[in-house]
N, C-alpha and C positions, 0 to 999 in steps of 0.2 A: 737300386743296384749300387749306388755310391755307398750306402750304409753297409751293404754286403762286402764290398771291397775293403772298407775300413776295418770291419771285424776280421776278415781273412788275413789282413796284413799284420796282425799282432803275433802270429805264430813264431816267427823268427826271433824277435826280441824276447818273448817270454821263455822260449826254450833255452836261451843263453843265461837265464837266471836259475836254472835247475842245479841241484847239488849233486845228486847221485844217479838219477835216471839218465840213461844214454841209449841212443840208437833204437834197437828193437823194443826196449822196455818203454821208452817214452811214446813210441808209436802205439804199443798195446794199450797203455793207459788212456791216451787221448781218444783212441777209437772206442775203448770200453765205456768211458764217460759219455762220449757222443751217443753211443747206443742206448745207454740208460736214459739220457735226456730225451732221445727220440721215442723210447717206449712210453715215457710219461706223457710227452706231448701228443703222440699219435693215439694213445689210449684215451686221452681226454677228448680228442677230435673225433675218433672213430668208434669209441665205446667198445663193448665186448666183441664186436664183429672184427676187430683188428686182426686177431690170430687166424680166423678163417680166411680173411682177405689175403693174409700173408702166404698161407699155404696154397692158395689158388691163384697167386699172382701169375700173369702171363709172361711170356719170354722177354718182351721188351722191358718189363720191370726188372727182371733178373739181369738183363744185359746192362741196363743203367746201373744196377747195384754193383756189378763187377767193375764198371768204370769208376764209380765212387770209391770202391775198395782200393783200386790202383792209385787213385788220386790221394786218398787218405794216407796210404802206406808209403808210396814213393816220395812224397814231399817230405815227410818227417825223416825218412832214412837219408835223403839227399842232404838236408841241412845239418845232419849229424856228421856228414862226410866232408862237406866243403862249406864255403862262405855263403851266408844268406843271400847276398847280392848276386852271386854266381847262379844260385838256384833260381832266383826270381827272373834273372835275365833269360834263362832257358825256358822257363814257364811262359814267358811272354811271346813265344812262338804260337801260342794258342789261337789268336785271331786269324793268322794266315792259314793254319791247318783247318780251323773250323770253316772258314770261307771256302776252302778247297773241297772239303768233305760235303758241305751243303750244296755246292755246285754239282759235284759228281753224283752224290747219292739222293739228294732231294730235288735236283734240277731247279734249284733256287737261283733266281737272277737278283744279284745284289745291286744297289744303287752305285753309281760311279763314285760318289763321295765316300762310300764305305770301302770300296776297293782301294781308293787313293789313301784313305786313312790306314788301312791294313799295310799297304806298301811302305808308307812313311814310318809307321810304328815298327815294321820289320827292319827297316834300315837302321832305326835307332837301336834295336836289339842286336843287329849284326855288328854295329859299331861297338857296343858294350861287350858283346861276346868275344869279338876278335881281340880286344885289348885285355879282357879278363884272361882269355886263354893264353895269350902271349906272356902276360904277367905271371900266370901260374907256372908256365914253362920255364921262365927265367928265374923265378924266386923260389920255387919248390923243387926239391930233388928227391930221388928215391921213393920211399914209401909215401911221403906226403904228396908228391906229384901223382902217384898212382891212385891214392885215395881221392884226390880232387877229380881225377878223370872218372873214377867209378861213381863219384857223387854226381857228376855231370850226366853220365849215362842213365843213372837211376832217375834223375830229375827230368830227363827227356820223356819218361813214361807219363808224367803229369799232363803236359799239353796234348799228347796223343789221346790219352783217355778222356780228357776234358772235351776235345773236339768231337769225339764219338758221342759222348754223353749229351752235349748241347744239341747235336743233330737228332738224337733219339728223343729228347724232351720236346724239341720243336715239332718233330713228326707226330708225336702223340697229341700235343696241345693244339695242333692245327689240322688234325685229321678230320675226315668228313663225318665221323660218327657223332652222335649226340654227346653232350658233355657228360651225361649220366652213364654212358656206355664206355667212356674212355678209361684206360687203366689208371689206378691211383699211383702216380709216380712218387708220392711221398714215401711209399713203402720201399722204394729202391734205396733211400737213404739208410733205413734200418738194415736192409740186406747188406749194403756196403760196409757199414760200421761193424756188423757181426763178422763178415768175411775177413775184414782187415784185422780185427782183434784175434780171431782164431788162427789166422795165417802166421802171425808173428809171435804168438804166445810161447810155442816151444823154443823159439830162438831168444826170447826175452827172459826165460827162466834161468836162474832164480831171480825173483823180483827184489830190487834193492832200493826202490824209491823211498825217500823220506816223507814225513808228513808235509813238509814244506813243498816238496815236489808234487805230491798228490793234489795239494790245493791248487797249484798252478795248472797242472794237467787237467784237473776237473774244470777249471775255468776255460781252458782251451776247448775241451770236449763240448761244453755247453754253448759258450758265446763265440768261439772262433769257428766251430763246425756246425752244431745242430741248428742254431738260430739262423745264421746266414744261408745255410744250404736249404733249409725249408723255404726261406724267402726266395731263393733263386729258382726253385722248382715252381713256385707260384708265378714268378715273373716271366717264366718261359711261355706263359699264355699271351703275353703282351709284347715281348721283345723277341726278335729272331736270334737264332744261335750265334751268328757272327757278331751281332751287336752286343750280346751278353759277353762274349769272349773279349771284344774290344774294350768295353767298359771295365771288364775285370782286370785290365792291365794297369789300372790305378793301384792295384795291389803291389805291383813292382815298385812304383814310386814311393808309396807309403811304407812298404816293408823295408826298403833301403834306408829311408829316413829314420824309422824307429830303431833299426839296428845301429845306425850311425849315432843317434842321440843317446840311446840307453844301453847299448851293448859295446860301444867303442869300436865297431867295425866301420872304419872310415872308407867311404866309397872313393874310387879313383875319379879323375877328371873325365875319363871316357864314360864311366857309369853315369855321371851327372849330365854329360852332353847327350848321351843316348836316351836317358830318361826324359830330358827336355823334349826330344823329338817325339817320344811316345805320348807325352802330355799334350803336345801341340796337335798330334793326330787325333787324340780323343776329343779335345775341346773343339777343334775344327769340324769334326764329324757331327757332333751334337748341335753345334750352332747352325750348320747347314740344314740339319734335319728340322730344327725348330723354325728356321726361316722358310723352308719349303711348306711346312704345315701338313696336316692330314689331307689326303686326297679322297674326299667323299664324293660319290656320284651325285649328279644333279637330278632330282626327282621331277618328272613332268607328268601331267595328266595324260592318260592314254586316249587316243582318238576313238570315237564311238565304234567305227568299223573294225577296230582291232580288239574290242572287248571280248567277242566270242572266241577268237583265236587264243587269247590269253587265258580264258577260262579252260579251254580244252588242254592248253599246255600245262 
């Protein structure tokens, strides 16, 4: 999951190196290259049965696909409208929303340490968001301020869609059905990439990306989307949704650092302070989890008089 966040965090700094592709066009190309990479990867994993599985995919797969499409699209549109740090700050609401959705819809009881980490991370995000919002209001006027506000609203779609998606993935991965009967959630990635590309293509036309831009966007589609998203679908079998969302917040820290180091977007002191709180929450949650260790039941030999009852059961 740490590798996933590292790959995810490269989007902001790479898009700042583009020459001509903007807004809807960069969203289209990233999703299109993501879709192509997924077709190659899933065709290799699933063989000729891929297309039949795609057409017969159940509703949960399509629901997850819609969530992926919103995440793919809203993120790229948002960072074209406002600063990378501002978008990442809003995205960091994900753990809180995921924890709430998991509690409401999955009746999942989270460890106290995870709730504490979510609250601490949310405080860090609130600190960053408040100062970013006040800074934008004081420094930006007219159209620039309106564009930043629009970018914030678009960015809000990412944590909402992500929270729904993590809950869907967890529901499927931990369902009572046999593993062979569970829906293939990797198909949702391909659905999401296709929906995202098709949705923005009319708005992206005419396409103006240079060869330089296409190379960077192809790299994003493959290594910033296809590879880490396939990994996170696999990881949903082992990590609960809120923990995936919480670990994913390292993208906030790394994304801000990359934009600072390579794109000249200097974060404010409030961003650094809030980011430190997020990092503290993540590290503390994982250290407490490792210290607690896995809770495995103790196996004991059954008493002779209980053997017949157990056979009947």
